[in-house]
A tleap script that builds the chain and sets N, CA, C and O, in Angstrom:
source leaprc.protein.ff14SB
mol = sequence {
  NMET TRP GLN THR PRO LYS THR ASP TRP LYS
  PRO THR ASP PHE PHE ASN VAL GLU ASP TYR
  ASN ARG ILE LYS GLY ASN LEU GLU ALA MET
  TRP LYS GLN ALA LEU VAL LEU TRP PRO GLU
  PHE ALA PHE GLU LYS MET GLY GLU ASP LYS
  THR TYR GLN ASP TYR GLY PHE TYR ALA ASP
  GLU ILE ASN ARG PHE GLU LYS ASN ILE ASP
  LEU ILE CYS ASP GLY THR TYR HIE PHE ALA
  VAL GLY GLU ARG LYS ILE PHE TYR ASP ASN
  GLN PRO PHE ILE ASP TRP LYS GLU LEU ASN
  ARG ILE GLU THR ALA CYS GLN THR ILE TYR
  SER ASN LEU ILE GLY GLN ILE VAL GLY ARG
  GLN ARG LEU VAL PHE GLN ILE GLY ARG ARG
  ARG ALA PRO VAL CCYS
}
set mol.1.N position { 79.765 104.241 92.309 }
set mol.1.CA position { 79.672 103.101 93.095 }
set mol.1.C position { 81.099 102.444 93.400 }
set mol.1.O position { 81.909 102.302 92.484 }
set mol.2.N position { 81.347 102.101 94.534 }
set mol.2.CA position { 82.724 101.717 94.940 }
set mol.2.C position { 83.118 100.433 94.287 }
set mol.2.O position { 82.333 99.485 94.287 }
set mol.3.N position { 84.280 100.359 93.737 }
set mol.3.CA position { 85.036 99.281 93.207 }
set mol.3.C position { 86.318 98.779 93.922 }
set mol.3.O position { 87.079 99.642 94.361 }
set mol.4.N position { 86.595 97.634 94.064 }
set mol.4.CA position { 87.850 97.358 94.640 }
set mol.4.C position { 89.102 98.073 93.950 }
set mol.4.O position { 89.262 97.998 92.731 }
set mol.5.N position { 89.835 98.653 94.643 }
set mol.5.CA position { 91.074 99.384 93.958 }
set mol.5.C position { 91.941 98.365 93.504 }
set mol.5.O position { 91.846 97.192 93.866 }
set mol.6.N position { 92.843 98.830 92.660 }
set mol.6.CA position { 94.066 97.950 92.156 }
set mol.6.C position { 95.200 98.464 92.903 }
set mol.6.O position { 95.661 99.567 92.611 }
set mol.7.N position { 95.720 97.719 93.899 }
set mol.7.CA position { 96.943 98.132 94.591 }
set mol.7.C position { 98.157 97.391 94.484 }
set mol.7.O position { 99.018 97.287 95.358 }
set mol.8.N position { 98.160 96.879 93.333 }
set mol.8.CA position { 99.398 95.924 92.965 }
set mol.8.C position { 99.910 96.426 91.508 }
set mol.8.O position { 100.310 95.614 90.674 }
set mol.9.N position { 99.876 97.577 91.304 }
set mol.9.CA position { 100.422 98.086 90.039 }
set mol.9.C position { 101.931 97.748 89.861 }
set mol.9.O position { 102.739 97.794 90.789 }
set mol.10.N position { 102.204 97.437 88.703 }
set mol.10.CA position { 103.751 97.038 88.338 }
set mol.10.C position { 104.129 97.789 87.201 }
set mol.10.O position { 103.275 98.268 86.455 }
set mol.11.N position { 105.574 97.958 86.974 }
set mol.11.CA position { 105.971 98.860 86.016 }
set mol.11.C position { 105.453 98.564 84.572 }
set mol.11.O position { 105.371 99.479 83.753 }
set mol.12.N position { 105.078 97.185 84.242 }
set mol.12.CA position { 104.645 96.772 83.116 }
set mol.12.C position { 103.162 96.943 82.733 }
set mol.12.O position { 102.753 96.706 81.596 }
set mol.13.N position { 102.408 97.351 83.705 }
set mol.13.CA position { 100.964 97.589 83.653 }
set mol.13.C position { 100.640 98.907 82.953 }
set mol.13.O position { 101.343 99.901 83.133 }
set mol.14.N position { 99.598 98.910 82.175 }
set mol.14.CA position { 99.115 99.986 81.340 }
set mol.14.C position { 97.895 100.391 82.020 }
set mol.14.O position { 97.058 99.594 82.444 }
set mol.15.N position { 97.810 101.871 82.123 }
set mol.15.CA position { 96.513 102.592 82.735 }
set mol.15.C position { 95.615 102.813 81.477 }
set mol.15.O position { 95.984 103.420 80.471 }
set mol.16.N position { 94.396 102.248 81.661 }
set mol.16.CA position { 93.394 102.540 80.667 }
set mol.16.C position { 92.110 103.122 81.182 }
set mol.16.O position { 92.098 103.590 82.320 }
set mol.17.N position { 91.098 103.131 80.489 }
set mol.17.CA position { 89.734 103.635 80.598 }
set mol.17.C position { 89.122 102.992 81.960 }
set mol.17.O position { 88.613 103.714 82.817 }
set mol.18.N position { 89.200 101.741 82.081 }
set mol.18.CA position { 88.702 101.051 83.163 }
set mol.18.C position { 89.204 101.494 84.531 }
set mol.18.O position { 88.478 101.708 85.502 }
set mol.19.N position { 90.596 101.612 84.494 }
set mol.19.CA position { 91.354 102.142 85.525 }
set mol.19.C position { 90.890 103.617 85.888 }
set mol.19.O position { 90.532 103.891 87.034 }
set mol.20.N position { 90.908 104.464 84.965 }
set mol.20.CA position { 90.546 105.998 85.075 }
set mol.20.C position { 89.152 105.985 85.813 }
set mol.20.O position { 88.965 106.573 86.878 }
set mol.21.N position { 88.156 105.232 85.120 }
set mol.21.CA position { 86.711 105.177 85.711 }
set mol.21.C position { 86.677 104.747 87.073 }
set mol.21.O position { 86.032 105.390 87.901 }
set mol.22.N position { 87.381 103.608 87.413 }
set mol.22.CA position { 87.395 103.213 88.764 }
set mol.22.C position { 87.948 104.156 89.733 }
set mol.22.O position { 87.309 104.373 90.763 }
set mol.23.N position { 88.973 104.694 89.537 }
set mol.23.CA position { 89.480 105.768 90.359 }
set mol.23.C position { 88.610 106.959 90.586 }
set mol.23.O position { 88.418 107.444 91.701 }
set mol.24.N position { 88.151 107.355 89.602 }
set mol.24.CA position { 87.164 108.532 89.511 }
set mol.24.C position { 85.823 108.132 90.225 }
set mol.24.O position { 85.224 108.996 90.867 }
set mol.25.N position { 85.328 106.848 90.136 }
set mol.25.CA position { 84.055 106.511 90.791 }
set mol.25.C position { 84.378 106.282 92.271 }
set mol.25.O position { 83.579 106.612 93.148 }
set mol.26.N position { 85.617 105.684 92.549 }
set mol.26.CA position { 85.901 105.520 94.055 }
set mol.26.C position { 86.028 106.859 94.748 }
set mol.26.O position { 85.635 106.984 95.908 }
set mol.27.N position { 86.539 107.814 94.109 }
set mol.27.CA position { 86.810 109.124 94.702 }
set mol.27.C position { 85.270 109.652 94.937 }
set mol.27.O position { 84.978 110.118 96.039 }
set mol.28.N position { 84.412 109.584 94.021 }
set mol.28.CA position { 83.088 110.038 94.161 }
set mol.28.C position { 82.396 109.382 95.329 }
set mol.28.O position { 81.811 109.993 96.223 }
set mol.29.N position { 82.517 108.136 95.231 }
set mol.29.CA position { 81.912 107.265 96.371 }
set mol.29.C position { 82.494 107.734 97.767 }
set mol.29.O position { 81.760 107.958 98.730 }
set mol.30.N position { 83.675 107.845 97.796 }
set mol.30.CA position { 84.149 108.198 99.227 }
set mol.30.C position { 83.713 109.640 99.576 }
set mol.30.O position { 83.448 109.922 100.744 }
set mol.31.N position { 83.641 110.472 98.681 }
set mol.31.CA position { 83.061 111.867 99.056 }
set mol.31.C position { 81.542 111.806 99.544 }
set mol.31.O position { 81.124 112.453 100.504 }
set mol.32.N position { 80.793 110.971 98.786 }
set mol.32.CA position { 79.342 110.808 99.104 }
set mol.32.C position { 79.347 110.200 100.650 }
set mol.32.O position { 78.565 110.668 101.479 }
set mol.33.N position { 80.256 109.146 100.991 }
set mol.33.CA position { 80.232 108.439 102.194 }
set mol.33.C position { 80.590 109.470 103.265 }
set mol.33.O position { 79.924 109.549 104.297 }
set mol.34.N position { 81.653 110.270 103.021 }
set mol.34.CA position { 82.136 111.225 103.917 }
set mol.34.C position { 80.938 112.064 104.328 }
set mol.34.O position { 80.778 112.331 105.519 }
set mol.35.N position { 80.059 112.507 103.371 }
set mol.35.CA position { 79.064 113.510 103.708 }
set mol.35.C position { 77.986 112.905 104.697 }
set mol.35.O position { 77.144 113.631 105.226 }
set mol.36.N position { 78.052 111.535 104.922 }
set mol.36.CA position { 77.057 111.032 105.826 }
set mol.36.C position { 77.590 111.480 107.223 }
set mol.36.O position { 76.778 111.784 108.096 }
set mol.37.N position { 78.926 111.527 107.456 }
set mol.37.CA position { 79.339 112.014 108.804 }
set mol.37.C position { 79.915 113.401 108.983 }
set mol.37.O position { 79.996 113.932 110.091 }
set mol.38.N position { 80.313 113.971 107.859 }
set mol.38.CA position { 80.834 115.432 108.069 }
set mol.38.C position { 79.928 116.410 107.152 }
set mol.38.O position { 79.209 116.077 106.209 }
set mol.39.N position { 80.156 117.723 107.686 }
set mol.39.CA position { 79.350 118.595 106.819 }
set mol.39.C position { 79.998 118.721 105.431 }
set mol.39.O position { 81.173 118.409 105.238 }
set mol.40.N position { 79.172 119.198 104.462 }
set mol.40.CA position { 79.652 119.207 103.158 }
set mol.40.C position { 80.996 120.008 102.980 }
set mol.40.O position { 81.203 121.029 103.636 }
set mol.41.N position { 81.813 119.560 102.162 }
set mol.41.CA position { 83.101 120.151 101.918 }
set mol.41.C position { 83.377 120.107 100.474 }
set mol.41.O position { 82.687 119.402 99.737 }
set mol.42.N position { 84.490 120.928 99.965 }
set mol.42.CA position { 84.713 121.148 98.626 }
set mol.42.C position { 85.055 119.628 98.006 }
set mol.42.O position { 85.516 118.711 98.685 }
set mol.43.N position { 84.747 119.550 96.631 }
set mol.43.CA position { 85.024 118.453 95.927 }
set mol.43.C position { 85.035 118.869 94.433 }
set mol.43.O position { 84.077 119.482 93.962 }
set mol.44.N position { 86.104 118.540 93.697 }
set mol.44.CA position { 85.983 118.835 92.373 }
set mol.44.C position { 85.265 117.726 91.398 }
set mol.44.O position { 85.672 116.566 91.355 }
set mol.45.N position { 84.231 118.167 90.674 }
set mol.45.CA position { 83.665 117.125 89.927 }
set mol.45.C position { 84.613 116.774 88.662 }
set mol.45.O position { 85.365 117.568 88.098 }
set mol.46.N position { 84.417 115.439 88.348 }
set mol.46.CA position { 85.381 114.837 87.366 }
set mol.46.C position { 84.711 114.603 86.113 }
set mol.46.O position { 85.381 114.190 85.167 }
set mol.47.N position { 83.535 114.802 85.990 }
set mol.47.CA position { 82.917 114.622 84.626 }
set mol.47.C position { 82.513 113.266 84.517 }
set mol.47.O position { 82.621 112.465 85.446 }
set mol.48.N position { 81.955 112.940 83.174 }
set mol.48.CA position { 81.305 111.718 82.829 }
set mol.48.C position { 82.617 110.499 82.825 }
set mol.48.O position { 83.802 110.830 82.836 }
set mol.49.N position { 82.227 109.309 82.809 }
set mol.49.CA position { 83.162 108.224 82.681 }
set mol.49.C position { 83.673 108.321 81.236 }
set mol.49.O position { 82.995 108.756 80.305 }
set mol.50.N position { 84.867 107.898 81.145 }
set mol.50.CA position { 85.469 107.804 79.771 }
set mol.50.C position { 85.161 106.610 79.085 }
set mol.50.O position { 84.797 105.634 79.742 }
set mol.51.N position { 85.259 106.545 77.802 }
set mol.51.CA position { 85.020 105.373 76.949 }
set mol.51.C position { 86.311 105.262 75.965 }
set mol.51.O position { 87.185 106.127 75.898 }
set mol.52.N position { 86.292 104.193 75.299 }
set mol.52.CA position { 87.551 103.965 74.608 }
set mol.52.C position { 87.543 104.848 73.322 }
set mol.52.O position { 88.534 104.817 72.592 }
set mol.53.N position { 86.380 105.701 72.981 }
set mol.53.CA position { 86.407 106.556 72.033 }
set mol.53.C position { 87.031 107.868 72.405 }
set mol.53.O position { 87.406 108.618 71.504 }
set mol.54.N position { 87.175 108.208 73.699 }
set mol.54.CA position { 87.694 109.525 74.261 }
set mol.54.C position { 89.206 109.418 73.831 }
set mol.54.O position { 89.836 108.374 73.659 }
set mol.55.N position { 89.635 110.646 73.698 }
set mol.55.CA position { 91.080 110.727 73.034 }
set mol.55.C position { 92.275 110.393 74.036 }
set mol.55.O position { 93.416 110.274 73.591 }
set mol.56.N position { 92.009 110.248 75.352 }
set mol.56.CA position { 93.136 109.862 76.143 }
set mol.56.C position { 92.850 110.618 77.492 }
set mol.56.O position { 91.734 110.991 77.856 }
set mol.57.N position { 93.963 110.777 78.139 }
set mol.57.CA position { 94.045 111.347 79.524 }
set mol.57.C position { 94.801 112.535 79.529 }
set mol.57.O position { 95.789 112.614 78.799 }
set mol.58.N position { 94.469 113.462 80.254 }
set mol.58.CA position { 95.066 114.898 80.404 }
set mol.58.C position { 95.610 115.052 81.876 }
set mol.58.O position { 95.028 114.587 82.855 }
set mol.59.N position { 96.682 115.692 81.918 }
set mol.59.CA position { 97.381 116.012 83.284 }
set mol.59.C position { 96.266 116.684 84.203 }
set mol.59.O position { 96.236 116.316 85.377 }
set mol.60.N position { 95.445 117.538 83.817 }
set mol.60.CA position { 94.430 118.126 84.810 }
set mol.60.C position { 93.465 117.147 85.265 }
set mol.60.O position { 92.878 117.397 86.318 }
set mol.61.N position { 93.182 115.984 84.594 }
set mol.61.CA position { 92.386 114.996 84.995 }
set mol.61.C position { 93.015 114.165 86.271 }
set mol.61.O position { 92.438 113.924 87.331 }
set mol.62.N position { 94.268 113.816 85.912 }
set mol.62.CA position { 94.954 113.145 86.982 }
set mol.62.C position { 95.203 114.129 88.218 }
set mol.62.O position { 95.065 113.756 89.383 }
set mol.63.N position { 95.558 115.333 87.876 }
set mol.63.CA position { 95.686 116.124 89.018 }
set mol.63.C position { 94.470 116.350 89.891 }
set mol.63.O position { 94.564 116.681 91.073 }
set mol.64.N position { 93.317 116.155 89.254 }
set mol.64.CA position { 91.902 116.227 89.981 }
set mol.64.C position { 91.797 115.095 90.907 }
set mol.64.O position { 91.160 115.208 91.954 }
set mol.65.N position { 92.473 113.861 90.526 }
set mol.65.CA position { 92.459 112.710 91.465 }
set mol.65.C position { 93.179 113.183 92.630 }
set mol.65.O position { 92.613 113.149 93.723 }
set mol.66.N position { 94.527 113.681 92.507 }
set mol.66.CA position { 95.215 114.039 93.514 }
set mol.66.C position { 94.700 115.122 94.501 }
set mol.66.O position { 94.892 115.084 95.716 }
set mol.67.N position { 93.972 116.164 93.786 }
set mol.67.CA position { 93.338 117.266 94.650 }
set mol.67.C position { 92.298 116.772 95.437 }
set mol.67.O position { 92.219 117.127 96.613 }
set mol.68.N position { 91.330 115.848 94.854 }
set mol.68.CA position { 90.177 115.264 95.507 }
set mol.68.C position { 90.646 114.412 96.793 }
set mol.68.O position { 90.071 114.464 97.881 }
set mol.69.N position { 91.699 113.673 96.529 }
set mol.69.CA position { 92.148 112.837 97.769 }
set mol.69.C position { 92.525 113.869 98.894 }
set mol.69.O position { 92.281 113.620 100.075 }
set mol.70.N position { 93.091 114.967 98.513 }
set mol.70.CA position { 93.524 116.019 99.566 }
set mol.70.C position { 92.218 116.736 100.122 }
set mol.70.O position { 92.156 116.985 101.326 }
set mol.71.N position { 91.185 117.067 99.277 }
set mol.71.CA position { 89.903 117.643 99.686 }
set mol.71.C position { 89.285 116.668 100.750 }
set mol.71.O position { 88.940 117.060 101.865 }
set mol.72.N position { 89.178 115.465 100.355 }
set mol.72.CA position { 88.434 114.473 101.224 }
set mol.72.C position { 89.281 114.424 102.685 }
set mol.72.O position { 88.699 114.508 103.767 }
set mol.73.N position { 90.548 114.295 102.569 }
set mol.73.CA position { 91.366 114.458 103.900 }
set mol.73.C position { 91.080 115.545 104.522 }
set mol.73.O position { 90.776 115.401 105.706 }
set mol.74.N position { 91.080 116.828 104.005 }
set mol.74.CA position { 90.909 117.944 104.671 }
set mol.74.C position { 89.395 118.130 105.264 }
set mol.74.O position { 89.127 118.809 106.256 }
set mol.75.N position { 88.525 117.453 104.528 }
set mol.75.CA position { 87.035 117.657 105.021 }
set mol.75.C position { 86.738 116.488 105.954 }
set mol.75.O position { 85.617 116.407 106.458 }
set mol.76.N position { 87.627 115.626 106.202 }
set mol.76.CA position { 87.188 114.485 107.240 }
set mol.76.C position { 88.375 114.193 108.184 }
set mol.76.O position { 88.296 114.721 109.293 }
set mol.77.N position { 89.250 113.586 107.974 }
set mol.77.CA position { 90.328 113.128 108.823 }
set mol.77.C position { 91.541 113.153 108.041 }
set mol.77.O position { 91.506 112.664 106.912 }
set mol.78.N position { 92.728 113.713 108.538 }
set mol.78.CA position { 93.918 113.771 107.761 }
set mol.78.C position { 94.589 112.352 107.663 }
set mol.78.O position { 95.414 112.010 108.510 }
set mol.79.N position { 94.241 111.557 106.660 }
set mol.79.CA position { 94.791 110.222 106.522 }
set mol.79.C position { 96.168 110.423 105.948 }
set mol.79.O position { 96.429 111.379 105.218 }
set mol.80.N position { 97.112 109.431 106.319 }
set mol.80.CA position { 98.394 109.506 105.743 }
set mol.80.C position { 98.236 108.884 104.309 }
set mol.80.O position { 97.982 107.695 104.122 }
set mol.81.N position { 98.400 109.750 103.391 }
set mol.81.CA position { 98.096 109.183 101.903 }
set mol.81.C position { 99.415 109.351 101.046 }
set mol.81.O position { 99.405 108.975 99.874 }
set mol.82.N position { 100.548 109.907 101.603 }
set mol.82.CA position { 101.728 110.018 100.812 }
set mol.82.C position { 101.729 111.437 100.379 }
set mol.82.O position { 100.813 112.190 100.707 }
set mol.83.N position { 102.787 111.846 99.610 }
set mol.83.CA position { 102.888 113.109 98.981 }
set mol.83.C position { 102.318 113.259 97.594 }
set mol.83.O position { 102.707 112.498 96.709 }
set mol.84.N position { 101.433 114.182 97.352 }
set mol.84.CA position { 100.739 114.616 96.141 }
set mol.84.C position { 101.686 115.067 95.230 }
set mol.84.O position { 102.631 115.788 95.551 }
set mol.85.N position { 101.434 114.611 93.950 }
set mol.85.CA position { 102.139 114.959 92.830 }
set mol.85.C position { 101.509 115.919 91.892 }
set mol.85.O position { 100.278 115.927 91.915 }
set mol.86.N position { 102.088 116.717 91.087 }
set mol.86.CA position { 101.301 117.416 90.168 }
set mol.86.C position { 101.982 117.171 88.754 }
set mol.86.O position { 103.188 117.302 88.543 }
set mol.87.N position { 101.045 116.802 87.833 }
set mol.87.CA position { 101.352 116.331 86.472 }
set mol.87.C position { 101.176 117.605 85.440 }
set mol.87.O position { 100.297 118.444 85.638 }
set mol.88.N position { 101.998 117.675 84.427 }
set mol.88.CA position { 101.742 118.717 83.333 }
set mol.88.C position { 101.776 118.167 82.000 }
set mol.88.O position { 102.471 117.207 81.665 }
set mol.89.N position { 100.965 118.843 81.228 }
set mol.89.CA position { 100.994 118.354 79.840 }
set mol.89.C position { 102.292 118.216 79.144 }
set mol.89.O position { 103.222 118.998 79.336 }
set mol.90.N position { 102.341 117.246 78.360 }
set mol.90.CA position { 103.592 116.866 77.576 }
set mol.90.C position { 104.855 116.758 78.514 }
set mol.90.O position { 105.944 117.242 78.205 }
set mol.91.N position { 104.622 116.117 79.624 }
set mol.91.CA position { 105.482 115.761 80.619 }
set mol.91.C position { 105.183 114.200 80.851 }
set mol.91.O position { 104.197 113.633 80.381 }
set mol.92.N position { 106.210 113.557 81.673 }
set mol.92.CA position { 105.837 112.009 81.945 }
set mol.92.C position { 104.659 111.987 82.641 }
set mol.92.O position { 104.337 112.752 83.551 }
set mol.93.N position { 103.900 110.899 82.085 }
set mol.93.CA position { 102.496 110.552 82.558 }
set mol.93.C position { 102.607 109.757 83.995 }
set mol.93.O position { 103.678 109.271 84.361 }
set mol.94.N position { 101.591 109.683 84.653 }
set mol.94.CA position { 101.475 109.054 86.213 }
set mol.94.C position { 102.049 107.514 85.857 }
set mol.94.O position { 101.701 106.836 84.891 }
set mol.95.N position { 102.890 107.193 86.758 }
set mol.95.CA position { 103.510 106.058 86.858 }
set mol.95.C position { 102.831 104.953 87.847 }
set mol.95.O position { 101.900 105.181 88.620 }
set mol.96.N position { 103.425 103.838 87.679 }
set mol.96.CA position { 102.800 102.733 88.611 }
set mol.96.C position { 102.929 102.919 90.079 }
set mol.96.O position { 102.079 102.504 90.868 }
set mol.97.N position { 103.964 103.524 90.417 }
set mol.97.CA position { 104.033 103.788 91.928 }
set mol.97.C position { 103.112 104.893 92.462 }
set mol.97.O position { 102.717 104.884 93.628 }
set mol.98.N position { 102.753 105.928 91.499 }
set mol.98.CA position { 101.893 106.929 91.943 }
set mol.98.C position { 100.383 106.291 92.000 }
set mol.98.O position { 99.585 106.519 92.910 }
set mol.99.N position { 100.137 105.457 90.873 }
set mol.99.CA position { 98.939 104.691 90.954 }
set mol.99.C position { 98.619 103.950 92.117 }
set mol.99.O position { 97.531 104.058 92.683 }
set mol.100.N position { 99.670 103.083 92.550 }
set mol.100.CA position { 99.645 102.368 93.755 }
set mol.100.C position { 99.179 103.282 94.917 }
set mol.100.O position { 98.241 103.022 95.671 }
set mol.101.N position { 99.948 104.369 94.960 }
set mol.101.CA position { 99.798 105.374 96.080 }
set mol.101.C position { 98.224 105.874 96.137 }
set mol.101.O position { 97.535 105.757 97.150 }
set mol.102.N position { 97.811 106.384 95.036 }
set mol.102.CA position { 96.367 106.747 94.830 }
set mol.102.C position { 95.392 105.792 95.129 }
set mol.102.O position { 94.416 106.131 95.798 }
set mol.103.N position { 95.540 104.454 94.660 }
set mol.103.CA position { 94.557 103.461 94.911 }
set mol.103.C position { 94.626 103.002 96.363 }
set mol.103.O position { 93.604 102.709 96.985 }
set mol.104.N position { 95.818 102.945 96.879 }
set mol.104.CA position { 95.861 102.546 98.337 }
set mol.104.C position { 95.368 103.699 99.204 }
set mol.104.O position { 94.632 103.377 100.137 }
set mol.105.N position { 95.631 104.881 99.060 }
set mol.105.CA position { 94.900 105.883 99.665 }
set mol.105.C position { 93.457 105.830 99.681 }
set mol.105.O position { 92.771 105.945 100.696 }
set mol.106.N position { 92.987 105.632 98.389 }
set mol.106.CA position { 91.429 105.509 98.315 }
set mol.106.C position { 90.939 104.248 99.200 }
set mol.106.O position { 89.931 104.329 99.901 }
set mol.107.N position { 91.623 103.226 99.127 }
set mol.107.CA position { 91.195 101.998 99.950 }
set mol.107.C position { 91.165 102.292 101.350 }
set mol.107.O position { 90.163 102.016 102.010 }
set mol.108.N position { 92.281 102.883 101.916 }
set mol.108.CA position { 92.377 103.388 103.275 }
set mol.108.C position { 91.308 104.282 103.842 }
set mol.108.O position { 90.737 104.028 104.903 }
set mol.109.N position { 91.052 105.355 103.085 }
set mol.109.CA position { 90.046 106.348 103.321 }
set mol.109.C position { 88.792 105.700 103.346 }
set mol.109.O position { 88.130 105.846 104.374 }
set mol.110.N position { 88.292 104.966 102.366 }
set mol.110.CA position { 87.000 104.471 102.218 }
set mol.110.C position { 86.713 103.286 103.284 }
set mol.110.O position { 85.588 103.163 103.768 }
set mol.111.N position { 87.613 102.555 103.575 }
set mol.111.CA position { 87.695 101.583 104.680 }
set mol.111.C position { 87.314 102.245 106.032 }
set mol.111.O position { 86.398 101.831 106.743 }
set mol.112.N position { 88.104 103.317 106.324 }
set mol.112.CA position { 87.813 104.093 107.427 }
set mol.112.C position { 86.540 104.695 107.497 }
set mol.112.O position { 85.903 104.675 108.551 }
set mol.113.N position { 86.091 105.251 106.428 }
set mol.113.CA position { 84.846 105.942 106.325 }
set mol.113.C position { 83.603 104.932 106.741 }
set mol.113.O position { 82.694 105.202 107.527 }
set mol.114.N position { 83.774 103.848 106.099 }
set mol.114.CA position { 82.772 102.826 106.199 }
set mol.114.C position { 82.718 102.307 107.646 }
set mol.114.O position { 81.665 102.025 108.218 }
set mol.115.N position { 83.888 102.210 108.165 }
set mol.115.CA position { 83.988 101.659 109.449 }
set mol.115.C position { 83.303 102.727 110.574 }
set mol.115.O position { 82.600 102.367 111.519 }
set mol.116.N position { 83.631 103.968 110.286 }
set mol.116.CA position { 82.995 105.016 111.092 }
set mol.116.C position { 81.494 105.105 110.962 }
set mol.116.O position { 80.797 105.385 111.937 }
set mol.117.N position { 80.962 104.856 109.698 }
set mol.117.CA position { 79.504 104.785 109.587 }
set mol.117.C position { 78.854 103.685 110.200 }
set mol.117.O position { 77.843 103.856 110.881 }
set mol.118.N position { 79.438 102.388 109.981 }
set mol.118.CA position { 78.958 101.176 110.621 }
set mol.118.C position { 78.942 101.262 112.093 }
set mol.118.O position { 77.996 100.895 112.790 }
set mol.119.N position { 80.127 101.805 112.556 }
set mol.119.CA position { 80.462 101.905 114.038 }
set mol.119.C position { 79.712 102.899 114.884 }
set mol.119.O position { 79.864 102.917 116.106 }
set mol.120.N position { 78.937 103.694 114.278 }
set mol.120.CA position { 78.337 104.661 115.037 }
set mol.120.C position { 77.411 104.085 116.093 }
set mol.120.O position { 76.648 103.138 115.903 }
set mol.121.N position { 77.543 104.678 117.090 }
set mol.121.CA position { 76.478 104.237 118.326 }
set mol.121.C position { 75.324 104.874 118.081 }
set mol.121.O position { 75.302 106.039 117.685 }
set mol.122.N position { 74.234 104.147 118.299 }
set mol.122.CA position { 72.736 104.780 118.194 }
set mol.122.C position { 72.090 104.290 119.505 }
set mol.122.O position { 72.285 103.213 120.069 }
set mol.123.N position { 71.259 105.328 119.883 }
set mol.123.CA position { 70.432 105.021 120.961 }
set mol.123.C position { 68.999 104.727 120.393 }
set mol.123.O position { 68.486 105.407 119.505 }
set mol.124.N position { 68.378 103.604 121.016 }
set mol.124.CA position { 67.087 103.252 120.565 }
set mol.124.C position { 66.113 103.524 121.674 }
set mol.124.O position { 66.141 103.002 122.789 }
set mol.125.N position { 65.262 104.390 121.238 }
set mol.125.CA position { 64.142 104.971 122.285 }
set mol.125.C position { 62.982 105.597 121.519 }
set mol.125.O position { 63.159 106.089 120.405 }
set mol.126.N position { 61.909 105.578 122.064 }
set mol.126.CA position { 60.697 106.169 121.447 }
set mol.126.C position { 60.305 107.359 122.084 }
set mol.126.O position { 60.127 107.408 123.301 }
set mol.127.N position { 60.130 108.507 121.189 }
set mol.127.CA position { 59.712 109.630 121.858 }
set mol.127.C position { 58.142 109.765 121.853 }
set mol.127.O position { 57.512 109.595 120.809 }
set mol.128.N position { 57.555 110.060 122.989 }
set mol.128.CA position { 56.107 110.271 122.872 }
set mol.128.C position { 55.671 110.158 124.408 }
set mol.128.O position { 56.423 109.840 125.329 }
set mol.129.N position { 54.345 110.472 124.506 }
set mol.129.CA position { 53.621 110.324 125.750 }
set mol.129.C position { 53.366 108.832 126.224 }
set mol.129.O position { 52.999 107.959 125.438 }
set mol.130.N position { 53.559 108.641 127.394 }
set mol.130.CA position { 53.208 107.269 127.964 }
set mol.130.C position { 51.661 107.454 128.489 }
set mol.130.O position { 51.277 108.510 128.992 }
set mol.131.N position { 50.876 106.386 128.325 }
set mol.131.CA position { 49.603 106.422 128.607 }
set mol.131.C position { 49.526 106.292 130.120 }
set mol.131.O position { 50.255 105.459 130.660 }
set mol.132.N position { 48.802 106.955 130.766 }
set mol.132.CA position { 48.624 106.768 132.353 }
set mol.132.C position { 47.692 105.613 132.481 }
set mol.132.O position { 46.762 105.445 131.692 }
set mol.133.N position { 47.956 104.789 133.516 }
set mol.133.CA position { 47.141 103.638 133.717 }
set mol.133.C position { 45.660 104.070 134.243 }
set mol.133.O position { 45.415 105.015 134.994 }
set mol.134.N position { 44.838 103.260 133.735 }
set mol.134.CA position { 43.524 103.452 134.136 }
set mol.134.C position { 43.315 102.808 135.454 }
set mol.134.O position { 43.687 101.655 135.668 }
set mol.135.N position { 42.672 103.607 136.414 }
set mol.135.CA position { 42.382 103.170 137.739 }
set mol.135.C position { 40.929 102.764 137.960 }
set mol.135.O position { 40.559 102.370 139.066 }
savepdb mol mol.pdb
quit
């Protein structure tokens, strides 16, 4: 289910379970909405939501966020979402600038997808035989 992204990350903000689950959920919601308009395309599953009992975040999980943004853009429209970064274990973790980029990309893509779905033109008509008038 779509949740409003946080697009005002600051250097002093901490990334937590709610942030992880929001981004993961938003990517899944975007993919499902994209399938309303486009043929099915690749998307990497991201597993269950995290809880505070989970041990933390791993580079491959954050890289999956980045990859899924690219996959959605490849499967729909090439939105300008900035340059993808790759994270490695035991290296610097995702920073506030990258979180702003990811969440802003999600907001841009989702807004455009919803706009396209809502804005689709539809013809209203009834298919069938008309009754001939009785003389």
